[in-house]
TIFI-351335 format. One record per residue (C-alpha): x, y, z; residue in three letters. Coordinates in steps of 0.05 Angstrom, whole numbers, padded with zeros to 5 digits, always signed. Last residue first. Example, Ala and Ser with C-alpha at 12.3 -4.5 7.8 and 13.67 -1.06 7.14 Angstrom:
<pts>
+00273-00021+00143SER+00246-00090+00156ALA
</pts>
This chain:
<pts>
+00420+01189-00110PHE+00404+01261-00126ASN+00461+01304-00153VAL+00450+01379-00145ILE+00496+01422-00187VAL+00511+01492-00162LYS+00547+01539-00210ILE+00561+01609-00183ASP+00573+01658-00239GLU+00615+01721-00233LYS+00615+01782-00277GLN+00661+01842-00279ASN+00688+01829-00349THR+00621+01812-00379SER+00592+01744-00396ARG+00532+01736-00442THR+00485+01686-00410VAL+00446+01637-00453SER+00382+01603-00432PRO+00399+01535-00401ARG+00422+01466-00422ASN+00449+01426-00363ASP+00495+01367-00372ILE+00519+01322-00315TYR+00566+01263-00310LEU+00609+01270-00372MET+00664+01219-00361ASN+00738+01230-00374GLY+00769+01245-00441SER+00733+01269-00504TYR+00777+01331-00509LYS+00842+01332-00471LYS+00841+01393-00427ALA+00892+01449-00435GLU+00865+01463-00504PRO+00917+01472-00560PRO+00955+01537-00568SER+00983+01565-00633VAL+01031+01625-00640GLY+01093+01583-00653LYS+01079+01544-00590ILE+01029+01577-00544PHE+01012+01556-00472SER+00944+01579-00447GLN+00916+01628-00396GLY+00942+01689-00434LEU+00976+01728-00379TYR+00987+01802-00395TYR+01050+01835-00368THR+01051+01911-00369LYS+01112+01951-00392SER+01074+01978-00453ASN+01055+01907-00474ILE+01091+01846-00447LEU+01062+01779-00466THR+01046+01717-00426SER+01045+01642-00433ILE+01090+01631-00493GLY+01120+01562-00492PRO+01195+01556-00480ASN+01222+01488-00500SER+01166+01474-00551ALA+01169+01547-00574SER+01131+01611-00561GLY+01112+01671-00603PHE+01154+01674-00666ALA+01099+01642-00707THR+01052+01701-00695GLN+00993+01675-00735ILE+00970+01727-00785ALA+00918+01783-00787LEU+00871+01804-00842THR+00825+01860-00821ALA+00752+01863-00799SER+00759+01791-00780GLY+00743+01729-00821GLY+00810+01710-00851LEU+00871+01685-00813ILE+00936+01692-00852ASN+00991+01642-00840LEU+00984+01618-00912SER+00989+01551-00948GLY+01012+01545-01020ASN+01051+01482-01001THR+01040+01464-00929GLY+01033+01506-00866ILE+01066+01493-00800ASP+01037+01551-00759ALA+00971+01514-00756THR+00895+01518-00754PHE+00869+01447-00752ARG+00839+01413-00813HIS+00775+01374-00805MET+00763+01330-00866GLU+00696+01329-00902PHE+00707+01385-00951GLY+00715+01460-00945TYR+00647+01483-00970THR+00610+01421-00946PRO+00571+01385-01001ASP+00533+01325-00972THR+00512+01361-00909ASN+00488+01305-00864LYS+00442+01313-00804SER+00478+01302-00738GLY+00445+01357-00699MET+00380+01382-00728PRO+00400+01436-00733LEU+00475+01428-00720THR+00494+01406-00790THR+00545+01355-00812PHE+00594+01355-00870GLY+00659+01379-00840CYS+00650+01448-00811HIS+00590+01430-00769PHE+00631+01371-00743ARG+00666+01416-00693ASP+00716+01472-00689GLN+00724+01525-00636TRP+00757+01592-00630TYR+00798+01635-00584LYS+00836+01693-00615LEU+00893+01723-00576VAL+00917+01791-00601GLY+00938+01813-00531THR+00901+01879-00526VAL+00847+01866-00579GLN+00826+01802-00544ASP+00783+01759-00591TYR+00729+01712-00567ALA+00692+01649-00588ILE+00700+01655-00663VAL+00683+01597-00708ARG+00729+01551-00745GLY+00751+01527-00814PHE+00820+01503-00833ALA+00826+01499-00908THR+00862+01446-00949SER+00860+01446-01026GLY+00935+01461-01029VAL+00958+01476-00959GLY+00937+01507-00892VAL+00891+01560-00921THR+00863+01591-00858GLN+00790+01606-00842THR+00747+01643-00792ILE+00671+01640-00787GLN+00629+01684-00742THR+00606+01660-00673ASP+00627+01724-00638SER+00649+01780-00685ASN+00723+01785-00697PHE+00746+01857-00691THR+00812+01890-00710THR+00832+01952-00672ALA+00890+01923-00633SER+00911+01881-00694TYR+00918+01946-00734GLY+00976+01921-00776ALA+00988+01848-00762GLY+00996+01798-00706VAL+00956+01740-00681LEU+00965+01691-00623LYS+00917+01634-00638LEU+00873+01594-00590ALA+00843+01525-00584TYR+00788+01510-00534VAL+00778+01471-00469ALA+00816+01520-00425SER+00832+01499-00355ALA+00824+01528-00286LYS+00850+01497-00221ASP+00896+01453-00262LEU+00897+01379-00244THR+00880+01343-00309LEU+00894+01270-00299LEU+00953+01241-00337ALA+00941+01203-00402ASP+00970+01260-00443SER+00959+01300-00506ASP+00919+01352-00468TYR+00911+01337-00394SER+00860+01285-00376LYS+00788+01291-00354PRO+00772+01254-00289SER+00698+01268-00280GLU+00661+01320-00321VAL+00606+01364-00293ILE+00562+01409-00335GLY+00542+01478-00358VAL+00510+01499-00423ARG+00487+01564-00453ALA+00549+01608-00451ILE+00548+01671-00492GLN+00602+01717-00516ASN+00633+01782-00492GLY+00676+01750-00438THR+00715+01685-00439ILE+00732+01641-00381PHE+00804+01618-00390ASP+00834+01685-00370PRO+00887+01658-00321ASN+00928+01716-00293GLU+00874+01769-00302ALA+00822+01722-00273ASP+00748+01729-00290ASN+00700+01690-00249GLU+00665+01623-00251ILE+00651+01597-00181ARG+00642+01522-00174ALA+00598+01482-00128TYR+00577+01409-00126LEU+00515+01395-00084VAL+00502+01326-00058VAL+00438+01287-00046ARG+00425+01226-00003PHE+00429+01263+00063ALA+00365+01238+00096GLY+00358+01280+00159LEU+00373+01227+00212GLU+00415+01184+00165THR+00464+01241+00150TYR+00460+01273+00218ILE+00487+01212+00253ASN+00487+01216+00329ALA+00446+01280+00330GLY+00382+01251+00358HIS+00398+01182+00386GLY+00446+01126+00366GLY+00396+01096+00318PRO+00341+01146+00303PRO+00296+01167+00361PRO+00237+01122+00382ILE+00172+01161+00394ILE+00130+01129+00449VAL+00058+01135+00425ASP+00006+01135+00479PHE-00066+01111+00486VAL-00107+01123+00549PRO-00150+01067+00578LEU-00224+01079+00583THR-00261+01063+00647SER-00199+01081+00686GLY-00139+01042+00712THR-00104+01078+00768PRO-00033+01104+00756VAL+00015+01068+00803GLY+00075+01068+00755GLY+00070+00994+00742ALA-00003+01004+00723ALA+00013+01062+00676LEU+00064+01022+00635ASP+00081+01072+00580VAL+00098+01029+00519THR+00163+01022+00479GLY+00194+01001+00414PHE+00265+01000+00387THR+00293+01016+00456TYR+00365+01006+00478GLY+00372+01062+00527SER+00337+01101+00583GLY+00310+01170+00570GLY+00295+01188+00643ASN+00243+01242+00659SER+00203+01236+00594ILE+00140+01279+00599THR+00069+01254+00592VAL+00014+01306+00595SER-00059+01318+00613GLU-00083+01245+00620ILE-00155+01245+00641LYS-00186+01250+00710SER-00225+01312+00689ASP-00182+01358+00732ASN-00119+01333+00699ASN-00076+01271+00708VAL-00001+01285+00698VAL+00047+01230+00680VAL+00123+01236+00691THR+00161+01186+00650ALA+00214+01133+00658GLU+00264+01099+00612ALA+00314+01050+00644GLY+00312+00992+00596SER+00303+00973+00523GLY+00261+00920+00490ASP+00196+00950+00514GLY+00169+00980+00578ARG+00168+01053+00597ILE+00165+01061+00672PRO+00125+01114+00710VAL+00178+01149+00751ARG+00131+01204+00774THR+00056+01208+00779TYR+00022+01276+00783THR-00050+01282+00807ARG-00102+01334+00788ASN-00160+01286+00791ALA-00157+01221+00830THR-00167+01157+00791GLY-00161+01153+00715LEU-00234+01160+00697GLY-00228+01168+00622VAL-00171+01160+00573GLY-00130+01216+00542ARG-00127+01184+00473ASN-00071+01195+00422SER-00020+01223+00472ILE+00051+01235+00449THR+00114+01210+00484VAL+00179+01246+00468ILE+00253+01243+00488LYS+00277+01171+00491LEU+00351+01155+00488GLN+00383+01185+00549GLY+00432+01243+00551SER+00497+01206+00540THR+00502+01182+00468ALA+00462+01237+00434ALA+00497+01288+00477ASN+00563+01265+00449GLU+00542+01280+00378ARG+00513+01349+00396VAL+00576+01367+00435ALA+00622+01343+00379ALA+00590+01389+00326ASP+00648+01438+00317ALA+00700+01384+00331THR+00689+01344+00268ASN+00693+01268+00273THR+00627+01234+00257GLU+00598+01296+00223TRP+00654+01298+00172ASP+00622+01355+00133ALA+00563+01392+00162PRO+00495+01386+00128VAL+00480+01432+00070PRO+00413+01463+00052MET+00364+01447-00004PHE+00303+01478-00037THR+00323+01548-00059ASP+00396+01530-00055THR+00448+01530+00000GLU+00515+01499-00017PHE+00568+01551-00034LYS+00543+01616-00005VAL+00510+01585+00056ILE+00570+01541+00071GLU+00616+01602+00067SER+00572+01641+00115PRO+00573+01583+00166SER+00513+01539+00179LEU+00492+01519+00249SER+00478+01449+00278TYR+00427+01403+00311LEU+00384+01440+00363TYR+00324+01398+00384LYS+00257+01433+00384TRP+00194+01422+00426LEU+00131+01454+00400TYR+00067+01460+00441GLY+00048+01530+00416ASP+00049+01556+00488GLY+00071+01625+00466SER+00128+01627+00516THR+00188+01612+00472GLY+00229+01560+00436ALA+00206+01500+00475ALA+00258+01449+00494ARG+00302+01393+00469PRO+00368+01382+00505GLU+00434+01407+00477LEU+00421+01481+00486ASP+00436+01522+00424THR+00378+01569+00431PHE+00345+01609+00374THR+00280+01573+00362PRO+00226+01614+00327GLU+00163+01617+00370ASP+00095+01613+00336LEU+00091+01543+00305SER+00022+01527+00281PRO-00011+01465+00312ARG-00004+01390+00305GLY-00041+01341+00261SER-00075+01304+00318PRO-00099+01369+00349ASN-00152+01349+00400GLU-00116+01283+00416PRO-00052+01324+00421THR+00003+01341+00372THR+00036+01408+00388GLY+00092+01398+00338ASN+00137+01354+00382GLN+00208+01331+00363LEU+00218+01385+00311CYS+00291+01384+00291GLU+00330+01448+00291TYR+00380+01478+00241VAL+00412+01545+00254ARG+00419+01596+00198TYR+00401+01659+00238ASP+00334+01662+00203SER+00319+01590+00222THR+00327+01527+00180LEU+00276+01474+00198VAL+00269+01400+00213PHE+00208+01355+00212SER+00182+01382+00146SER+00174+01312+00119SER+00205+01286+00055ASP+00260+01249+00093TYR+00210+01219+00141LEU+00175+01187+00082SER+00101+01179+00065VAL+00082+01253+00060VAL+00014+01271+00090ASN+00039+01342+00106SER+00001+01350+00172PRO+00020+01299+00195LEU+00068+01247+00169ALA+00036+01186+00138VAL+00023+01119+00171ASN+00007+01068+00118LEU+00050+01100+00065VAL+00105+01102+00117THR+00126+01146+00176ILE+00146+01102+00235ASP+00207+01136+00266ASN+00172+01201+00278ARG+00200+01271+00277TYR+00146+01324+00276MET+00114+01355+00215ASP+00109+01430+00215TYR+00049+01476+00222THR+00068+01545+00196THR+00045+01607+00234GLY+00114+01637+00239SER+00160+01615+00184VAL+00220+01569+00195TRP+00253+01553+00129PRO+00246+01480+00107TRP+00307+01460+00067LYS+00312+01389+00043HIS+00379+01356+00053VAL+00450+01367+00028VAL+00516+01330+00024ARG+00574+01376+00008ARG+00622+01388-00049ILE+00668+01448-00061ASP+00717+01437-00004ASP+00737+01370-00034SER+00758+01408-00096SER+00719+01422-00159ILE+00765+01445-00215LYS+00738+01498-00262LYS+00732+01485-00337MET+00730+01527-00401ALA+00698+01529-00470ILE+00660+01464-00481ALA+00625+01460-00549THR+00663+01401-00578ASP+00662+01366-00511TRP+00587+01368-00509PHE+00587+01344-00581ASN+00627+01283-00561ASN+00576+01267-00508LEU+00521+01273-00560GLN+00552+01220-00605ASN+00564+01174-00546PHE+00491+01181-00530SER+00452+01222-00481GLU+00403+01277-00500MET+00402+01343-00463PRO+00332+01372-00453SER+00319+01429-00501PRO+00324+01501-00477PRO+00256+01535-00481SER+00256+01611-00487THR+00329+01621-00507GLU+00334+01555-00544TRP+00275+01567-00591SER+00319+01565-00653THR+00351+01501-00630ASP+00422+01479-00645TYR+00445+01542-00681ASP+00406+01580-00628THR+00456+01556-00576PRO+00519+01589-00605ASN+00568+01597-00547PRO+00559+01526-00523LEU+00604+01521-00462GLY+00615+01520-00387VAL+00651+01467-00347TYR+00651+01442-00276ALA+00710+01396-00262TYR+00722+01334-00221TYR+00788+01299-00210SER+00799+01227-00190ASN+00854+01186-00157ASP+00871+01245-00113SER+00811+01229-00070THR+00759+01280-00048SER+00713+01272-00107VAL+00709+01197-00095GLY+00694+01208-00021ALA+00635+01251-00040LEU+00609+01197-00087PHE+00618+01145-00032ASN+00577+01186+00018LYS+00522+01199-00033ALA+00520+01125-00051ASN+00515+01108+00023LEU+00456+01155+00032ILE+00421+01124-00028ARG+00434+01055+00000LEU+00406+01076+00067ASN+00344+01102+00031ASP+00328+01030+00014SER+00322+01002-00056ILE+00256+00966-00051ILE+00230+00896-00063ALA+00167+00857-00078ALA+00173+00789-00112MET
</pts>
């Protein structure tokens, strides 16, 4: 049995995925994490390892997540291949019959959606190539010399060079769409093509301007009656009706050109009927190719016309004085997408615009504003007899005294290199103890590991009035998390939701004035 999964299914999956992001029943977040990548692979910076997928690995991704940014319906868009218009390039032309047995020319690709039959111009307009200068003498087309700039609804040449190209204007990209969704190899298509007002004229033109637009000539024929003669209203026969062409016979009594004069409707195939149009039969009959537009006409459905079976999810990571979840001064070496994470200690969906995925402590003590905690170094707290909490530094803010840290299996009998290997004699035992303000017998509020010993500020925040900001020298500093007795859990519930995408990359050390744009391309 021979079968394929059609591109239409891929396009439908992209549509459904976008709809899932847009509904309030789900929530999608981009996350950053992994502040210590070389603990996992010593060659990480030059050759990040491919992520591995297992339940164990997915838990580790959560362990190393630092902060998350919500992806809204405005942050996702379907995208298609990007082919920038460059003078002197020979582009493919739209054809409805490109397959492995009838490849696109000149690229030789076997799918319309891989062909360079549409371009992005320097003013960020998108045009479809309906004719690339294909003739019997140039069956693979000719170089394009005139960049299209018009927004006329009907196809036409872009200039006066005579390069033989006919372009169809489809849509324009806005600056925000370019920033969010354009990549080196992909460009966005408009949202809500079927209903948006910005592209209504193109849609409506597809339905009203006549179906057929292009007929190409494969063989000009020989001896076609009187030379230098023009024949009008030559019918195009097939399963549609109403289409007509103007046929010009040149000085050599061969076909010079065929131009659609009436596009007709309802065609899935067609043939130029020269005899019915009064064109004399020659010694060698000419051969034509009537190009059938996509269903509904050019511009009726941009998603199926251009092959929108990919989506880009966008998130901008930037520092926020009122919600400082994204740390500075340490590395991030992993980004990803998680679907429908929950709020900490809850079964409700996480809905915050930004969310911390790490624990934090509010510390006090002499010299706290000068104390340093080096990134990725160890911190400990004796929480009771024979019980020590063990963590690693993510970031310490000398102004607010907030220490962000992380804990994972590395502290409890497992190693990170290679991940999951057993350490049969961990320094602090096999049980993970959380840092706490509610210490047991012989426990201490002191946090060790910095340049000075500081303690958890147990007076900061309560269950009824969590600490979310602090006032220092008449200035309010927001902490980005809610503290109870000086301890804050993550805002996101670890190990909840579904990890959809994981990307290991060379580390970036974030600075206070830094922004990162995350663009994740999902291919269906």
